[in-house]
C-alpha positions as CSV (number, residue, x, y, z in Angstrom):
1,M,-131.5,106.9,-75.6
2,Q,-128.5,104.7,-75.6
3,R,-128.0,101.7,-77.9
4,S,-128.8,99.2,-75.1
5,Q,-132.1,100.9,-74.4
6,W,-133.1,100.8,-78.0
7,I,-132.2,97.1,-78.2
8,S,-134.3,96.3,-75.1
9,V,-137.3,98.3,-76.5
10,F,-136.9,96.5,-79.9
11,T,-136.8,93.1,-78.3
12,G,-139.8,94.0,-76.1
13,V,-141.8,95.0,-79.1
14,V,-140.9,91.8,-80.9
15,A,-141.9,89.7,-77.9
16,V,-145.3,91.5,-77.8
17,I,-145.9,90.9,-81.5
18,L,-145.0,87.3,-81.2
19,G,-147.3,86.9,-78.2
20,F,-150.2,88.5,-80.1
21,G,-149.5,86.4,-83.1
22,Y,-149.5,83.2,-81.0
23,L,-152.8,84.2,-79.4
24,I,-154.4,84.9,-82.9
25,L,-153.1,81.5,-84.2
26,V,-154.6,79.7,-81.2
27,Q,-157.9,81.5,-81.7
28,L,-158.0,80.6,-85.4
29,L,-157.3,77.0,-84.7
30,D,-159.9,76.8,-82.0
31,W,-162.4,78.6,-84.2
32,R,-162.2,75.9,-86.8
33,G,-164.4,73.8,-84.5
34,G,-164.2,70.2,-83.6
35,E,-163.8,68.6,-80.3
36,M,-160.4,68.7,-78.8
37,L,-159.5,65.1,-78.0
38,P,-156.2,63.8,-76.6
39,A,-154.1,61.6,-78.8
40,P,-155.1,57.9,-78.6
41,V,-152.8,55.9,-76.3
42,D,-151.9,52.5,-77.7
43,L,-149.6,50.5,-75.5
44,S,-149.8,47.3,-77.6
45,F,-146.3,47.9,-79.0
46,L,-144.8,47.4,-75.5
47,F,-146.1,43.8,-75.2
């Protein structure tokens, strides 16, 4: 294989590893429990 093909394979493997890492991180944060609530909106500083 040529150098450019090795680089593309390497970057693809890195992308897959980062994707799996992100999914694992999200699952761990979700597993902690607690209700997912949006941030409170306080518009008092505008008036």
